[in-house]
Backbone and ligand atoms as CSV (ligand in chain L), in Angstrom:
chain,resi,resn,atom,element,x,y,z
A,1,MET,N,N,-1.791,3.617,10.041
A,1,MET,CA,C,-3.193,3.250,10.088
A,1,MET,C,C,-3.965,4.044,11.143
A,2,ILE,N,N,-3.326,4.141,12.341
A,2,ILE,CA,C,-3.995,4.798,13.431
A,2,ILE,C,C,-4.123,6.315,13.067
A,3,GLU,N,N,-3.089,6.913,12.530
A,3,GLU,CA,C,-3.130,8.341,12.163
A,3,GLU,C,C,-4.144,8.580,11.087
A,4,LYS,N,N,-4.325,7.605,10.193
A,4,LYS,CA,C,-5.235,7.869,9.025
A,4,LYS,C,C,-6.654,7.545,9.389
A,5,PHE,N,N,-6.953,6.514,10.191
A,5,PHE,CA,C,-8.270,6.065,10.367
A,5,PHE,C,C,-8.848,6.263,11.760
A,6,TYR,N,N,-7.968,6.398,12.739
A,6,TYR,CA,C,-8.481,6.306,14.068
A,6,TYR,C,C,-8.141,7.551,14.927
A,7,TYR,N,N,-8.049,8.710,14.237
A,7,TYR,CA,C,-7.827,9.948,14.995
A,7,TYR,C,C,-9.209,10.423,15.538
A,8,GLN,N,N,-9.123,11.159,16.622
A,8,GLN,CA,C,-10.327,11.452,17.388
A,8,GLN,C,C,-11.444,12.108,16.598
A,9,GLU,N,N,-11.087,13.126,15.822
A,9,GLU,CA,C,-12.083,13.854,15.039
A,9,GLU,C,C,-12.893,12.921,14.149
A,10,ARG,N,N,-12.174,12.003,13.509
A,10,ARG,CA,C,-12.820,11.067,12.554
A,10,ARG,C,C,-13.733,10.106,13.336
A,11,ILE,N,N,-13.214,9.571,14.446
A,11,ILE,CA,C,-14.031,8.626,15.234
A,11,ILE,C,C,-15.268,9.306,15.709
A,12,LEU,N,N,-15.130,10.521,16.220
A,12,LEU,CA,C,-16.359,11.231,16.718
A,12,LEU,C,C,-17.408,11.394,15.618
A,13,LYS,N,N,-16.947,11.727,14.417
A,13,LYS,CA,C,-17.865,11.861,13.314
A,13,LYS,C,C,-18.524,10.565,12.968
A,14,GLU,N,N,-17.716,9.481,13.020
A,14,GLU,CA,C,-18.252,8.152,12.658
A,14,GLU,C,C,-19.209,7.614,13.724
A,15,VAL,N,N,-19.038,8.096,14.969
A,15,VAL,CA,C,-19.909,7.649,16.041
A,15,VAL,C,C,-21.328,8.257,15.840
A,16,ILE,N,N,-21.354,9.459,15.286
A,16,ILE,CA,C,-22.704,10.114,15.226
A,16,ILE,C,C,-23.336,10.053,13.822
A,17,THR,N,N,-22.635,9.460,12.805
A,17,THR,CA,C,-23.274,9.355,11.529
A,17,THR,C,C,-23.404,7.913,11.101
A,18,SER,N,N,-24.392,7.612,10.306
A,18,SER,CA,C,-24.451,6.326,9.715
A,18,SER,C,C,-25.344,6.377,8.423
A,19,ASP,N,N,-24.935,5.578,7.436
A,19,ASP,CA,C,-25.710,5.436,6.264
A,19,ASP,C,C,-25.363,4.084,5.655
A,20,ARG,N,N,-25.753,3.866,4.432
A,20,ARG,CA,C,-25.563,2.581,3.831
A,20,ARG,C,C,-24.056,2.249,3.662
A,21,HIS,N,N,-23.239,3.249,3.440
A,21,HIS,CA,C,-21.805,3.028,3.248
A,21,HIS,C,C,-21.005,2.951,4.596
A,22,TRP,N,N,-21.632,3.368,5.641
A,22,TRP,CA,C,-21.026,3.204,6.994
A,22,TRP,C,C,-22.185,3.034,7.951
A,23,GLY,N,N,-22.389,1.808,8.416
A,23,GLY,CA,C,-23.534,1.510,9.234
A,23,GLY,C,C,-23.471,1.944,10.681
A,24,GLY,N,N,-22.359,2.629,11.011
A,24,GLY,CA,C,-22.220,3.114,12.415
A,24,GLY,C,C,-21.438,2.121,13.269
A,25,TYR,N,N,-21.004,2.578,14.419
A,25,TYR,CA,C,-20.254,1.757,15.364
A,25,TYR,C,C,-21.150,0.874,16.155
A,26,PHE,N,N,-20.839,-0.429,16.261
A,26,PHE,CA,C,-21.482,-1.309,17.210
A,26,PHE,C,C,-20.478,-1.492,18.361
A,27,VAL,N,N,-20.919,-1.354,19.579
A,27,VAL,CA,C,-19.983,-1.433,20.675
A,27,VAL,C,C,-20.425,-2.428,21.701
A,28,ALA,N,N,-19.498,-3.171,22.296
A,28,ALA,CA,C,-19.764,-4.034,23.396
A,28,ALA,C,C,-19.424,-3.277,24.713
A,29,VAL,N,N,-20.376,-3.067,25.573
A,29,VAL,CA,C,-20.119,-2.252,26.770
A,29,VAL,C,C,-20.368,-3.121,28.051
A,30,GLU,N,N,-19.459,-2.983,28.974
A,30,GLU,CA,C,-19.634,-3.587,30.291
A,30,GLU,C,C,-19.221,-2.606,31.356
A,31,ASN,N,N,-20.093,-2.434,32.324
A,31,ASN,CA,C,-19.871,-1.449,33.375
A,31,ASN,C,C,-19.433,-0.122,32.802
A,32,ASP,N,N,-20.155,0.361,31.852
A,32,ASP,CA,C,-19.858,1.729,31.210
A,32,ASP,C,C,-18.567,1.742,30.475
A,33,GLU,N,N,-17.928,0.654,30.228
A,33,GLU,CA,C,-16.689,0.666,29.529
A,33,GLU,C,C,-16.778,-0.099,28.225
A,34,VAL,N,N,-16.247,0.503,27.173
A,34,VAL,CA,C,-16.290,-0.229,25.848
A,34,VAL,C,C,-15.210,-1.320,25.838
A,35,VAL,N,N,-15.593,-2.539,25.647
A,35,VAL,CA,C,-14.611,-3.582,25.609
A,35,VAL,C,C,-14.376,-4.148,24.129
A,36,GLY,N,N,-15.199,-3.661,23.247
A,36,GLY,CA,C,-14.949,-4.006,21.844
A,36,GLY,C,C,-15.837,-3.135,20.935
A,37,ALA,N,N,-15.350,-2.988,19.638
A,37,ALA,CA,C,-16.082,-2.132,18.746
A,37,ALA,C,C,-15.953,-2.643,17.325
A,38,GLY,N,N,-16.970,-2.434,16.554
A,38,GLY,CA,C,-16.876,-2.815,15.115
A,38,GLY,C,C,-17.916,-2.072,14.281
A,39,GLY,N,N,-17.672,-2.136,12.960
A,39,GLY,CA,C,-18.641,-1.519,12.078
A,39,GLY,C,C,-18.322,-1.865,10.649
A,40,GLY,N,N,-19.279,-1.666,9.743
A,40,GLY,CA,C,-19.075,-1.917,8.371
A,40,GLY,C,C,-20.008,-1.115,7.499
A,41,GLY,N,N,-20.058,-1.489,6.222
A,41,GLY,CA,C,-20.967,-0.762,5.326
A,41,GLY,C,C,-20.972,-1.498,3.966
A,42,MET,N,N,-21.718,-0.920,3.081
A,42,MET,CA,C,-21.877,-1.540,1.785
A,42,MET,C,C,-20.880,-1.029,0.763
A,43,ILE,N,N,-20.276,-1.918,-0.021
A,43,ILE,CA,C,-19.278,-1.480,-1.029
A,43,ILE,C,C,-19.811,-1.700,-2.448
A,44,ALA,N,N,-20.945,-2.398,-2.520
A,44,ALA,CA,C,-21.579,-2.613,-3.849
A,44,ALA,C,C,-23.004,-2.948,-3.554
A,45,GLU,N,N,-23.827,-3.151,-4.605
A,45,GLU,CA,C,-25.228,-3.343,-4.488
A,45,GLU,C,C,-25.548,-4.407,-3.381
A,46,THR,N,N,-24.953,-5.574,-3.465
A,46,THR,CA,C,-25.262,-6.641,-2.540
A,46,THR,C,C,-23.997,-7.123,-1.756
A,47,ASP,N,N,-22.957,-6.351,-1.793
A,47,ASP,CA,C,-21.735,-6.705,-1.104
A,47,ASP,C,C,-21.497,-5.755,0.067
A,48,GLY,N,N,-21.383,-6.325,1.237
A,48,GLY,CA,C,-21.085,-5.562,2.408
A,48,GLY,C,C,-19.647,-5.763,2.767
A,49,GLU,N,N,-19.135,-4.891,3.683
A,49,GLU,CA,C,-17.759,-5.125,4.153
A,49,GLU,C,C,-17.686,-4.802,5.657
A,50,LEU,N,N,-16.885,-5.596,6.380
A,50,LEU,CA,C,-16.598,-5.279,7.715
A,50,LEU,C,C,-15.352,-4.427,7.704
A,51,PHE,N,N,-15.493,-3.171,8.139
A,51,PHE,CA,C,-14.358,-2.243,8.050
A,51,PHE,C,C,-13.514,-2.272,9.341
A,52,VAL,N,N,-14.132,-2.464,10.481
A,52,VAL,CA,C,-13.457,-2.368,11.768
A,52,VAL,C,C,-13.935,-3.409,12.709
A,53,LEU,N,N,-13.032,-4.107,13.386
A,53,LEU,CA,C,-13.466,-5.000,14.465
A,53,LEU,C,C,-12.280,-5.176,15.435
A,54,TYR,N,N,-12.430,-4.645,16.632
A,54,TYR,CA,C,-11.367,-4.722,17.624
A,54,TYR,C,C,-11.916,-5.015,19.006
A,55,MET,N,N,-11.234,-5.905,19.685
A,55,MET,CA,C,-11.541,-6.141,21.107
A,55,MET,C,C,-10.482,-5.590,21.983
A,56,ASP,N,N,-10.858,-5.213,23.176
A,56,ASP,CA,C,-9.876,-4.945,24.200
A,56,ASP,C,C,-8.954,-6.156,24.283
A,57,PRO,N,N,-7.693,-6.028,24.170
A,57,PRO,CA,C,-6.778,-7.170,24.151
A,57,PRO,C,C,-6.953,-8.132,25.312
A,58,ASN,N,N,-7.431,-7.636,26.478
A,58,ASN,CA,C,-7.631,-8.509,27.616
A,58,ASN,C,C,-9.001,-9.248,27.574
A,59,ARG,N,N,-9.767,-8.940,26.559
A,59,ARG,CA,C,-11.117,-9.540,26.480
A,59,ARG,C,C,-11.312,-10.329,25.216
A,60,ARG,N,N,-10.235,-10.817,24.606
A,60,ARG,CA,C,-10.357,-11.612,23.400
A,60,ARG,C,C,-10.787,-13.039,23.766
A,61,ASN,N,N,-11.311,-13.712,22.779
A,61,ASN,CA,C,-11.688,-15.163,22.840
A,61,ASN,C,C,-12.760,-15.460,23.960
A,62,GLU,N,N,-13.637,-14.475,24.164
A,62,GLU,CA,C,-14.756,-14.708,25.080
A,62,GLU,C,C,-16.108,-14.748,24.277
A,63,GLY,N,N,-16.012,-14.656,22.950
A,63,GLY,CA,C,-17.178,-14.703,22.152
A,63,GLY,C,C,-17.796,-13.336,21.862
A,64,ILE,N,N,-17.174,-12.254,22.309
A,64,ILE,CA,C,-17.736,-10.943,22.145
A,64,ILE,C,C,-17.573,-10.472,20.710
A,65,GLY,N,N,-16.442,-10.768,20.110
A,65,GLY,CA,C,-16.190,-10.389,18.715
A,65,GLY,C,C,-17.186,-11.083,17.811
A,66,THR,N,N,-17.531,-12.308,18.141
A,66,THR,CA,C,-18.534,-13.040,17.372
A,66,THR,C,C,-19.883,-12.318,17.417
A,67,ARG,N,N,-20.228,-11.842,18.587
A,67,ARG,CA,C,-21.493,-11.189,18.766
A,67,ARG,C,C,-21.530,-9.790,18.020
A,68,LEU,N,N,-20.416,-9.126,18.025
A,68,LEU,CA,C,-20.309,-7.837,17.267
A,68,LEU,C,C,-20.423,-8.162,15.752
A,69,LEU,N,N,-19.691,-9.104,15.305
A,69,LEU,CA,C,-19.764,-9.486,13.886
A,69,LEU,C,C,-21.181,-9.915,13.479
A,70,ASP,N,N,-21.848,-10.666,14.350
A,70,ASP,CA,C,-23.186,-11.092,14.117
A,70,ASP,C,C,-24.121,-9.913,13.959
A,71,ALA,N,N,-23.975,-8.931,14.828
A,71,ALA,CA,C,-24.884,-7.742,14.794
A,71,ALA,C,C,-24.654,-6.918,13.514
A,72,ILE,N,N,-23.403,-6.788,13.121
A,72,ILE,CA,C,-23.095,-5.999,11.910
A,72,ILE,C,C,-23.593,-6.774,10.670
A,73,THR,N,N,-23.454,-8.077,10.695
A,73,THR,CA,C,-23.878,-8.913,9.580
A,73,THR,C,C,-25.417,-8.838,9.425
A,74,GLN,N,N,-26.077,-8.900,10.571
A,74,GLN,CA,C,-27.572,-8.826,10.562
A,74,GLN,C,C,-28.018,-7.404,9.961
A,75,GLN,N,N,-27.346,-6.375,10.359
A,75,GLN,CA,C,-27.669,-5.041,9.773
A,75,GLN,C,C,-27.476,-5.069,8.247
A,76,GLN,N,N,-26.320,-5.673,7.815
A,76,GLN,CA,C,-26.061,-5.603,6.375
A,76,GLN,C,C,-27.079,-6.444,5.604
A,77,LYS,N,N,-27.483,-7.561,6.198
A,77,LYS,CA,C,-28.476,-8.406,5.493
A,77,LYS,C,C,-29.851,-7.741,5.514
A,78,GLU,N,N,-30.282,-7.318,6.693
A,78,GLU,CA,C,-31.658,-6.882,6.836
A,78,GLU,C,C,-31.910,-5.452,6.339
A,79,GLU,N,N,-30.998,-4.554,6.642
A,79,GLU,CA,C,-31.190,-3.122,6.245
A,79,GLU,C,C,-30.711,-2.869,4.815
A,80,PHE,N,N,-29.614,-3.545,4.429
A,80,PHE,CA,C,-28.953,-3.189,3.201
A,80,PHE,C,C,-28.996,-4.314,2.146
A,81,HIS,N,N,-29.599,-5.420,2.521
A,81,HIS,CA,C,-29.813,-6.554,1.575
A,81,HIS,C,C,-28.453,-7.125,1.053
A,82,ALA,N,N,-27.522,-7.203,1.945
A,82,ALA,CA,C,-26.215,-7.808,1.484
A,82,ALA,C,C,-26.325,-9.324,1.350
A,83,ARG,N,N,-25.651,-9.850,0.392
A,83,ARG,CA,C,-25.568,-11.297,0.235
A,83,ARG,C,C,-24.148,-11.840,0.387
A,84,LYS,N,N,-23.198,-10.894,0.265
A,84,LYS,CA,C,-21.790,-11.265,0.432
A,84,LYS,C,C,-21.140,-10.261,1.368
A,85,GLN,N,N,-20.156,-10.744,2.071
A,85,GLN,CA,C,-19.509,-9.846,3.042
A,85,GLN,C,C,-17.972,-10.029,2.861
A,86,TRP,N,N,-17.269,-8.796,2.817
A,86,TRP,CA,C,-15.821,-8.790,2.660
A,86,TRP,C,C,-15.122,-8.332,3.908
A,87,VAL,N,N,-13.842,-8.679,4.028
A,87,VAL,CA,C,-13.040,-8.096,5.058
A,87,VAL,C,C,-11.591,-8.094,4.599
A,88,SER,N,N,-10.860,-7.078,4.937
A,88,SER,CA,C,-9.431,-6.998,4.631
A,88,SER,C,C,-8.652,-7.262,5.915
A,89,VAL,N,N,-7.660,-8.066,5.885
A,89,VAL,CA,C,-6.839,-8.349,7.023
A,89,VAL,C,C,-5.376,-8.206,6.629
A,90,GLN,N,N,-4.602,-7.574,7.464
A,90,GLN,CA,C,-3.200,-7.402,7.136
A,90,GLN,C,C,-2.553,-8.701,7.090
A,91,LYS,N,N,-1.710,-8.945,6.020
A,91,LYS,CA,C,-0.987,-10.234,5.889
A,91,LYS,C,C,-0.232,-10.499,7.141
A,92,GLY,N,N,-0.362,-11.700,7.680
A,92,GLY,CA,C,0.401,-12.086,8.877
A,92,GLY,C,C,-0.338,-11.784,10.171
A,93,ASN,N,N,-1.489,-11.200,10.057
A,93,ASN,CA,C,-2.257,-10.883,11.304
A,93,ASN,C,C,-2.847,-12.148,11.937
A,94,GLN,N,N,-2.112,-12.784,12.793
A,94,GLN,CA,C,-2.602,-14.060,13.291
A,94,GLN,C,C,-3.602,-13.874,14.450
A,95,LYS,N,N,-3.861,-12.601,14.792
A,95,LYS,CA,C,-4.954,-12.354,15.732
A,95,LYS,C,C,-6.255,-12.170,14.994
A,96,GLY,N,N,-6.211,-11.996,13.734
A,96,GLY,CA,C,-7.433,-11.725,12.953
A,96,GLY,C,C,-7.817,-12.879,12.063
A,97,ILE,N,N,-6.814,-13.393,11.256
A,97,ILE,CA,C,-7.117,-14.364,10.225
A,97,ILE,C,C,-7.786,-15.668,10.779
A,98,PRO,N,N,-7.307,-16.274,11.872
A,98,PRO,CA,C,-8.000,-17.447,12.347
A,98,PRO,C,C,-9.466,-17.240,12.737
A,99,PHE,N,N,-9.714,-16.032,13.252
A,99,PHE,CA,C,-11.066,-15.656,13.576
A,99,PHE,C,C,-11.993,-15.652,12.338
A,100,TYR,N,N,-11.507,-14.940,11.303
A,100,TYR,CA,C,-12.334,-14.824,10.089
A,100,TYR,C,C,-12.497,-16.218,9.408
A,101,GLU,N,N,-11.416,-17.030,9.451
A,101,GLU,CA,C,-11.542,-18.351,8.834
A,101,GLU,C,C,-12.530,-19.185,9.646
A,102,ALA,N,N,-12.575,-19.030,10.961
A,102,ALA,CA,C,-13.512,-19.804,11.794
A,102,ALA,C,C,-14.979,-19.332,11.492
A,103,LYS,N,N,-15.090,-18.079,10.958
A,103,LYS,CA,C,-16.438,-17.560,10.653
A,103,LYS,C,C,-16.820,-17.787,9.212
A,104,GLY,N,N,-16.055,-18.631,8.495
A,104,GLY,CA,C,-16.443,-19.027,7.143
A,104,GLY,C,C,-15.895,-18.088,6.066
A,105,PHE,N,N,-15.093,-17.069,6.407
A,105,PHE,CA,C,-14.517,-16.267,5.358
A,105,PHE,C,C,-13.413,-17.090,4.605
A,106,VAL,N,N,-13.344,-16.844,3.314
A,106,VAL,CA,C,-12.430,-17.561,2.416
A,106,VAL,C,C,-11.516,-16.583,1.755
A,107,TYR,N,N,-10.214,-16.892,1.665
A,107,TYR,CA,C,-9.226,-16.021,1.065
A,107,TYR,C,C,-9.545,-15.797,-0.459
A,108,GLU,N,N,-9.542,-14.519,-0.828
A,108,GLU,CA,C,-9.764,-14.271,-2.277
A,108,GLU,C,C,-8.530,-13.768,-3.021
A,109,TYR,N,N,-7.918,-12.676,-2.482
A,109,TYR,CA,C,-6.747,-12.185,-3.190
A,109,TYR,C,C,-5.934,-11.232,-2.269
A,110,GLU,N,N,-4.717,-10.911,-2.707
A,110,GLU,CA,C,-3.823,-10.060,-1.926
A,110,GLU,C,C,-3.717,-8.718,-2.639
A,111,GLN,N,N,-3.543,-7.625,-1.842
A,111,GLN,CA,C,-3.404,-6.291,-2.455
A,111,GLN,C,C,-2.561,-5.423,-1.549
A,112,PRO,N,N,-1.931,-4.370,-2.113
A,112,PRO,CA,C,-1.194,-3.449,-1.245
A,112,PRO,C,C,-2.194,-2.840,-0.275
A,113,VAL,N,N,-1.797,-2.525,0.940
A,113,VAL,CA,C,-2.741,-1.978,1.944
A,113,VAL,C,C,-3.368,-0.685,1.467
A,114,TYR,N,N,-2.527,0.279,1.155
A,114,TYR,CA,C,-3.026,1.546,0.610
A,114,TYR,C,C,-2.092,2.059,-0.421
A,115,GLU,N,N,-2.610,2.709,-1.456
A,115,GLU,CA,C,-1.709,3.266,-2.472
A,115,GLU,C,C,-0.770,4.275,-1.815
A,116,ASN,N,N,0.395,4.371,-2.396
A,116,ASN,CA,C,1.443,5.270,-1.966
A,116,ASN,C,C,1.975,4.995,-0.571
A,117,GLN,N,N,1.540,3.914,0.014
A,117,GLN,CA,C,1.998,3.666,1.365
A,117,GLN,C,C,3.492,3.132,1.322
A,118,GLU,N,N,4.259,3.665,2.216
A,118,GLU,CA,C,5.655,3.194,2.289
A,118,GLU,C,C,5.661,1.853,3.009
A,119,GLY,N,N,6.699,1.067,2.706
A,119,GLY,CA,C,6.822,-0.202,3.387
A,119,GLY,C,C,6.146,-1.330,2.704
A,120,ASP,N,N,6.308,-2.497,3.194
A,120,ASP,CA,C,5.814,-3.700,2.471
A,120,ASP,C,C,4.561,-4.263,3.184
A,121,TYR,N,N,3.534,-3.396,3.377
A,121,TYR,CA,C,2.352,-3.879,3.981
A,121,TYR,C,C,1.374,-4.419,2.971
A,122,ARG,N,N,0.944,-5.643,3.095
A,122,ARG,CA,C,0.001,-6.224,2.142
A,122,ARG,C,C,-1.242,-6.559,2.918
A,123,SER,N,N,-2.340,-6.462,2.248
A,123,SER,CA,C,-3.583,-6.898,2.920
A,123,SER,C,C,-4.175,-8.024,2.124
A,124,LEU,N,N,-4.893,-8.901,2.867
A,124,LEU,CA,C,-5.554,-10.070,2.238
A,124,LEU,C,C,-7.020,-9.801,2.231
A,125,ARG,N,N,-7.641,-10.020,1.095
A,125,ARG,CA,C,-9.098,-9.893,1.024
A,125,ARG,C,C,-9.813,-11.208,1.212
A,126,TYR,N,N,-10.706,-11.251,2.130
A,126,TYR,CA,C,-11.499,-12.470,2.465
A,126,TYR,C,C,-12.984,-12.143,2.187
A,127,SER,N,N,-13.730,-13.229,1.823
A,127,SER,CA,C,-15.188,-12.967,1.716
A,127,SER,C,C,-15.936,-14.202,2.173
A,128,ARG,N,N,-17.249,-13.998,2.407
A,128,ARG,CA,C,-18.128,-15.104,2.731
A,128,ARG,C,C,-19.514,-14.730,2.264
A,129,PHE,N,N,-20.331,-15.738,1.968
A,129,PHE,CA,C,-21.759,-15.501,1.657
A,129,PHE,C,C,-22.520,-15.408,2.954
A,130,ILE,N,N,-23.451,-14.499,3.008
A,130,ILE,CA,C,-24.183,-14.296,4.276
A,130,ILE,C,C,-25.676,-14.400,4.054
L,1,COA,C1,C,-10.404,-10.673,15.851
L,1,COA,C2,C,-11.167,-10.334,17.133
L,1,COA,C3,C,-11.985,-9.067,16.889
L,1,COA,C4,C,-12.105,-11.507,17.458
L,1,COA,O1,O,-12.905,-11.220,18.595
L,1,COA,P1,P,-12.941,-12.232,19.829
L,1,COA,O2,O,-13.922,-11.737,20.806
L,1,COA,O3,O,-11.549,-12.427,20.355
L,1,COA,O4,O,-13.408,-13.558,19.148
L,1,COA,P2,P,-14.470,-14.658,19.666
L,1,COA,O5,O,-14.109,-15.027,21.063
L,1,COA,O6,O,-15.851,-14.160,19.401
L,1,COA,O7,O,-14.273,-15.829,18.605
L,1,COA,C5,C,-13.089,-16.485,18.505
L,1,COA,C6,C,-13.310,-17.368,17.307
L,1,COA,O8,O,-12.161,-17.379,16.513
L,1,COA,C7,C,-11.559,-18.625,16.576
L,1,COA,N1,N,-10.164,-18.454,16.821
L,1,COA,C8,C,-9.592,-17.442,17.481
L,1,COA,N2,N,-8.242,-17.561,17.474
L,1,COA,C9,C,-8.043,-18.683,16.765
L,1,COA,C10,C,-6.838,-19.418,16.412
L,1,COA,N3,N,-5.634,-18.987,16.753
L,1,COA,N4,N,-6.968,-20.513,15.680
L,1,COA,C11,C,-8.194,-20.987,15.344
L,1,COA,N5,N,-9.303,-20.345,15.672
L,1,COA,C12,C,-9.236,-19.268,16.346
L,1,COA,C13,C,-12.201,-19.395,17.720
L,1,COA,O9,O,-12.235,-20.757,17.502
L,1,COA,C14,C,-13.631,-18.811,17.762
L,1,COA,O10,O,-14.398,-19.419,16.762
L,1,COA,P3,P,-15.829,-20.109,17.173
L,1,COA,O11,O,-16.694,-18.979,17.629
L,1,COA,O12,O,-16.307,-20.732,15.905
L,1,COA,O13,O,-15.495,-21.052,18.269
L,1,COA,C15,C,-10.277,-10.100,18.335
L,1,COA,O14,O,-9.544,-11.218,18.621
L,1,COA,C16,C,-9.227,-8.950,18.139
L,1,COA,O15,O,-9.500,-7.815,18.534
L,1,COA,N6,N,-8.056,-9.235,17.545
L,1,COA,C17,C,-7.015,-8.245,17.378
L,1,COA,C18,C,-7.426,-7.167,16.431
L,1,COA,C19,C,-7.586,-7.680,15.050
L,1,COA,O16,O,-6.774,-8.274,14.510
L,1,COA,N7,N,-8.764,-7.315,14.456
L,1,COA,C20,C,-9.057,-7.614,13.090
L,1,COA,C21,C,-8.569,-6.543,12.294
L,1,COA,S1,S,-8.990,-6.818,10.595
C-alpha cells in the first residue's frame, strides 16, 4: 500500500493538484508540524469518497480526525454536490472501523483490496448519506 500510494513523487503531485476526482490534501498543522492528513474526491455524479485519512498515532482520539473528515465532507457537498460518501477500510482495521461507524457510515459490501494483489487482504466498503 505504501509503495503504491504513498511514495514521495505521488504525494508531491497530489499536494499541488486538485480537481473533482481528487479534492487535494487537507492537513491538520500544529507548530509547523503536520499531525494529520486526509483527502477525497468524487467517484460518481453525486457520490464522493474519502480516499485518505491518517492521524499521527500519538494524536489519535483528540477530535482532529473528525475535523478533517468534516472539512472534506463540506468540500464534497458544497463544491461537488455530493449526497453520498464512501470509504474503504481494510478488514479488521480496528483503528478505522469504529471511527467510521461513529460517524454514521454503514457497511455495504466486501471486496478484494486490489486486483492481482497477493495475500488475503480484503477491504470493506462503507457509505453514509451526507
Ligand atoms: C481513524 C482516525 C483517522 C480517526 O481520527 P481521530 O482524530 O483519532 O478521531 P477523533 O478523535 O476525531 O474521533 C474519534 C471518534 O471515533 C470514535 N471511536 C474511536 N475509536 C473507537 C472505538 N474503538 N470504539 C468506538 N468508537 C470509537 C470516538 O467515539 C469518536 O467519535 P465521536 O466524535 O462521535 O465521539 C485515526 O484514529 C487514525 O489515524 N487511525 C489509524 C489509521 C486508519 O486506520 N485510518 C483509516 C484508514 S481507512
